[in-house]
Structure formats: C-alpha cells, structure tokens
C-alpha positions as CSV (number, residue, x, y, z in Angstrom):
1,M,32.4,22.3,11.0
2,S,28.7,22.9,10.5
3,G,28.0,24.3,7.1
4,G,31.5,23.7,5.7
5,L,32.2,22.7,2.1
6,S,32.2,19.1,1.3
7,H,35.6,17.4,0.9
8,I,34.4,16.2,-2.4
9,D,34.0,19.7,-3.8
10,S,37.3,21.0,-2.5
11,F,40.4,19.0,-2.2
12,D,39.3,15.3,-2.4
13,P,38.0,14.4,-5.9
14,K,36.4,11.1,-6.4
15,P,36.7,10.0,-10.0
16,R,34.4,7.0,-9.3
17,L,31.5,9.3,-8.5
18,A,31.9,10.8,-12.1
19,A,32.0,7.3,-13.5
20,E,28.8,6.1,-11.6
21,A,26.9,9.4,-11.9
22,G,23.2,9.0,-12.2
23,R,23.2,5.3,-11.0
24,P,21.9,4.1,-7.7
25,M,24.5,3.2,-4.9
26,P,26.0,-0.1,-5.6
27,F,26.0,-1.0,-1.9
28,Q,23.8,-0.7,1.1
29,T,24.4,2.3,3.4
30,E,23.8,2.9,7.0
31,R,20.4,4.6,7.7
32,T,20.5,8.1,8.8
33,M,18.0,10.9,9.3
34,F,18.2,11.2,5.5
35,N,16.7,8.0,4.4
36,E,16.0,8.8,0.8
37,D,18.2,6.9,-1.4
38,G,19.1,8.9,-4.5
39,N,21.3,8.4,-7.4
40,I,25.1,9.0,-7.2
41,L,26.0,12.8,-7.8
42,P,29.5,13.7,-8.7
43,S,31.1,17.0,-7.8
44,P,30.2,19.7,-10.3
45,W,33.7,21.2,-10.0
46,E,36.8,20.5,-12.1
47,F,40.0,19.7,-10.3
48,T,43.6,20.7,-11.2
49,R,46.8,19.3,-9.7
50,Y,49.1,21.9,-8.3
51,G,52.7,22.2,-6.9
52,Q,55.3,19.6,-6.6
53,S,52.9,17.6,-4.3
54,G,50.2,17.6,-7.1
55,I,47.5,18.3,-4.6
56,P,44.1,18.4,-6.5
57,V,42.4,21.6,-6.0
58,S,38.7,22.4,-6.9
59,A,37.9,25.2,-9.4
60,L,36.1,26.8,-6.4
61,F,39.6,27.8,-5.2
62,P,41.4,29.4,-8.2
63,H,44.1,31.1,-6.1
64,I,45.0,28.3,-3.7
65,G,47.1,26.4,-6.3
66,S,50.0,28.9,-5.8
67,V,50.4,27.7,-2.2
68,A,49.4,24.2,-2.7
69,D,52.8,22.9,-1.3
70,E,52.2,24.8,1.9
71,L,48.9,23.1,2.5
72,T,48.3,20.0,4.7
73,I,45.4,17.9,3.5
74,I,44.1,15.2,5.8
75,R,42.2,12.4,4.3
76,S,42.2,9.9,7.0
77,M,39.7,11.1,9.5
78,T,36.8,8.7,10.1
79,A,34.2,8.5,12.9
80,P,31.9,5.5,13.6
81,F,28.8,7.7,13.0
82,M,27.0,8.5,9.7
83,E,25.4,11.6,11.2
84,H,27.4,14.8,10.8
85,A,26.4,16.4,14.2
86,Q,27.4,13.2,16.2
87,A,30.7,12.9,14.2
88,N,31.5,16.5,15.0
89,F,31.0,15.9,18.8
90,Y,33.2,12.7,18.6
91,F,35.8,14.6,16.8
92,H,35.9,17.5,19.4
93,A,35.1,15.6,22.6
94,G,35.5,11.8,22.0
95,M,31.9,11.4,22.7
96,P,28.9,11.3,20.2
97,F,26.7,13.5,22.3
98,N,26.8,17.3,23.4
99,G,27.7,18.1,26.8
100,F,31.2,16.6,27.2
101,P,34.5,18.7,27.6
102,S,36.2,19.2,24.3
103,M,39.9,18.7,23.6
104,G,40.5,22.5,24.1
105,A,38.7,22.3,27.4
106,W,41.1,19.4,28.6
107,V,44.1,21.3,27.3
108,T,43.3,24.4,29.2
109,Y,42.5,22.4,32.3
110,G,45.9,20.7,32.0
111,L,48.0,23.6,31.2
112,G,46.1,26.4,32.9
113,T,45.6,29.9,31.6
114,E,47.9,32.9,31.3
115,N,45.2,35.3,32.7
116,Q,43.0,34.2,35.6
117,N,40.6,37.0,34.7
118,L,39.8,35.5,31.2
119,P,38.8,32.1,30.3
120,G,41.6,30.1,28.4
121,Y,39.1,28.5,26.1
122,V,35.7,29.5,24.8
123,V,33.3,27.7,22.6
124,M,30.9,29.8,20.5
125,L,27.6,28.1,19.9
126,D,26.3,27.7,16.4
127,D,22.5,27.7,16.5
128,S,22.5,26.9,12.8
129,A,23.3,23.3,13.5
130,D,20.0,22.7,15.3
C-alpha cells in the first residue's frame, strides 16, 4: 500500500527503537535509493495493550482498542527487497517488477466472472507511487 502508515506507528511497537533512539544503526543495512544513514528514530506514539489478546494499539487509533480481539495482525510478512515499490509488486504478483499479473487477476482467470460484460478484477493505478 503506497502511502500507508508504518507498522511501527500502528500495531507493531519496537521497544528497542526507543532504547536505541538517537544512536547510529548498530549494523550494516542494504543500500537503497535512500542511502543517507541517519540515527535511530523511535515511534512518537504511545502504545496500549487491549483485549484478551493484548494487542498493542497506537495512540493514533484511540477507538480501535474496543475491537482489538476482532482484529488480525500479521507480523510475519517479508520480501527479499528493501525498496517498498519492489516489495509491493512482489507481494501482489510474485515478481519485483511492474507488468506481471497480480493474484486477483489469476483468481479471476481461474474462477471466471459472474458478469461477462464487466471485468471480474480491476486495478486502480496510483500515480502517487511514481
């Protein structure tokens, strides 16, 4: 999702970021288009645990705590790419480059469509990712 909120600022607190705040990265990172190494910056938001599950929720979402046990939080997604755009393509299409059919296209191809006059799957382009 281009422009989405960081997981570190929503449902995935990283206590070590607060402990290491202001220090340089203690390890080497893969080079990306953003090659400037800055110091560690923690999330500016406080987290509170909610529900029986104890899901941590950022102060950005003050009303989500009441439905915390109805949420599914995925923290296991990875991609072999440091760049967000390539990782997005990989997530949706299994390839790191634009121009390959996405999962939705394959599902529609395999299952067909309910209405032959309308497409069963549409992708809306987001030019803000350019």
